[in-house]
C-alpha positions as CSV (number, residue, x, y, z in Angstrom):
1,M,0.0,0.0,0.0
2,D,1.1,3.5,-0.5
3,Q,-0.6,5.1,2.5
4,F,-2.2,3.7,5.7
5,W,-4.4,5.4,8.2
6,V,-5.5,4.0,11.6
7,F,-8.6,5.7,13.0
8,R,-8.7,3.9,16.3
9,A,-5.8,2.3,18.2
10,G,-5.6,0.7,21.6
11,E,-3.0,-0.3,24.1
12,T,0.7,-0.9,23.1
13,V,2.2,-4.1,24.5
14,E,5.8,-5.3,24.3
15,F,6.5,-8.8,23.1
16,E,10.1,-9.8,23.6
17,G,11.3,-6.3,22.8
18,V,8.9,-5.7,19.9
19,K,6.1,-3.1,20.6
20,A,2.7,-3.8,19.1
21,T,-0.3,-1.5,19.2
22,W,-3.8,-3.0,19.0
23,I,-5.7,-1.8,15.9
24,A,-8.1,-4.7,15.2
25,S,-10.1,-7.4,16.8
26,M,-11.6,-10.8,16.0
27,T,-14.3,-12.8,17.7
28,P,-13.0,-16.0,19.4
29,H,-14.8,-18.0,16.7
30,A,-13.2,-16.1,13.9
31,M,-9.8,-16.5,15.5
32,L,-10.2,-20.2,15.9
33,A,-11.4,-20.5,12.3
34,A,-8.4,-18.5,11.0
35,L,-5.9,-20.5,13.0
36,S,-7.3,-23.9,12.3
37,G,-8.7,-23.4,8.8
38,G,-5.4,-22.9,7.1
39,A,-4.7,-21.2,3.8
40,Y,-7.5,-19.6,1.8
41,T,-10.0,-19.8,4.7
42,P,-11.9,-16.6,4.8
43,T,-12.3,-14.7,8.1
44,E,-13.3,-11.4,9.3
45,I,-11.6,-8.9,11.6
46,H,-12.9,-5.6,12.9
47,R,-10.9,-2.5,12.4
48,T,-11.2,1.2,11.5
49,S,-8.3,1.8,9.1
50,K,-7.8,2.8,5.5
51,Y,-5.3,1.6,2.9
52,M,-4.6,3.5,-0.2
53,Y,-2.9,2.1,-3.3
54,A,-2.0,5.0,-5.7
55,N,-2.8,5.3,-9.3
56,G,0.1,3.5,-11.2
57,S,1.0,1.2,-8.3
58,T,1.2,-2.5,-8.8
59,V,-1.2,-4.6,-6.6
60,F,-1.2,-8.4,-6.2
61,L,-4.7,-10.0,-6.5
62,M,-6.3,-13.3,-5.9
63,R,-9.7,-13.8,-7.6
64,T,-12.3,-16.4,-6.7
65,P,-14.7,-18.2,-9.0
66,E,-17.4,-16.2,-7.3
67,N,-15.9,-12.9,-8.5
68,K,-14.5,-11.9,-5.1
69,T,-11.1,-10.2,-5.3
70,Y,-8.5,-10.2,-2.5
71,V,-5.8,-7.5,-2.6
72,M,-2.4,-8.3,-1.0
73,Q,-1.9,-6.2,2.1
74,S,1.3,-7.8,3.4
75,Y,3.8,-10.4,2.4
76,V,6.2,-12.3,4.7
77,T,9.4,-14.2,4.4
78,E,8.9,-16.7,7.3
79,V,7.8,-19.6,5.0
80,D,9.7,-18.5,1.9
81,P,12.8,-16.5,2.8
82,S,13.5,-15.8,-0.9
83,L,10.3,-13.8,-1.3
84,T,10.9,-10.2,-2.2
85,F,8.6,-7.4,-3.5
86,D,10.3,-7.8,-6.9
87,R,9.3,-11.5,-7.0
88,L,5.6,-11.0,-6.0
89,A,4.4,-10.8,-9.7
90,Q,5.5,-14.5,-10.1
91,L,4.0,-15.6,-6.8
92,G,1.1,-17.4,-8.5
93,S,3.4,-20.1,-9.7
94,K,4.4,-20.9,-6.1
95,L,0.9,-20.9,-4.6
96,K,-1.5,-23.9,-4.5
97,L,-4.6,-21.9,-5.2
98,P,-8.1,-23.5,-4.7
99,A,-9.8,-24.8,-7.9
100,G,-10.9,-21.8,-10.0
101,W,-8.9,-19.2,-8.2
102,K,-6.4,-17.0,-10.1
103,F,-3.4,-14.8,-9.0
104,E,-2.4,-11.8,-10.9
105,A,-0.3,-8.6,-10.6
106,K,-2.1,-5.5,-11.9
107,T,-1.0,-1.9,-12.3
108,L,-3.8,0.4,-11.1
109,D,-5.2,2.9,-13.5
110,K,-6.8,4.8,-10.6
111,E,-6.4,5.1,-6.9
112,L,-7.8,2.2,-4.8
113,T,-8.9,2.7,-1.2
114,I,-9.8,-0.1,1.2
115,E,-11.7,1.2,4.2
116,P,-13.6,-1.3,6.4
117,G,-15.2,1.6,8.3
118,K,-17.5,2.1,5.3
119,A,-19.0,-1.3,5.9
120,G,-19.4,-1.8,9.6
121,S,-15.6,-1.9,10.2
122,V,-15.5,-5.5,8.9
123,A,-12.4,-6.6,6.9
124,H,-12.6,-9.8,4.9
125,I,-9.3,-11.5,5.2
126,I,-7.5,-14.6,3.9
127,R,-3.9,-15.7,3.8
128,D,-2.1,-18.0,1.5
129,E,0.0,-21.0,2.4
130,L,3.1,-18.7,2.5
131,H,1.3,-16.6,5.2
132,N,0.9,-13.5,3.0
133,V,-2.3,-11.6,3.9
134,Y,-5.0,-10.3,1.5
135,E,-8.1,-8.2,2.1
136,G,-11.3,-8.7,0.2
137,C,-13.0,-6.3,-2.3
138,G,-16.4,-6.9,-3.7
139,F,-18.1,-8.1,-0.5
140,D,-19.5,-4.7,0.5
141,A,-18.7,-0.9,0.4
142,T,-15.1,-1.4,1.8
143,C,-13.3,-0.9,-1.4
144,S,-13.6,2.2,-3.7
145,Y,-13.8,-0.3,-6.6
146,V,-12.9,-3.9,-7.4
147,P,-9.6,-3.8,-9.2
């Protein structure tokens, strides 16, 4: 993302020298589903934030057969240490996507905002088997459009 806003934050806690500030919540049921469901299991978190991807930026998308689109919000190197931003466009060849799903890199022709506060502060989240996280567009009014 090119810009990120947090409209409500909570307590900051230190975990082994790393400070983390609360900015989202999940129900216990959603947390259990997210942890036990594995890759490509949809879940919801509640937050009041906004992501902005600028016109001309490259975004990484997963599309479902039901015409839902997930936009990558973060990638990690804990599972694949060789993963870098420059290699994300080829990520689709590494993923074991569910039947009918597609991965693509897309250059935006207009600004994209993702703001769960416009839809009850619910963010539709999935992660892939490499633990990269994606947020859904096309579920409600969260996204300014579906890229």
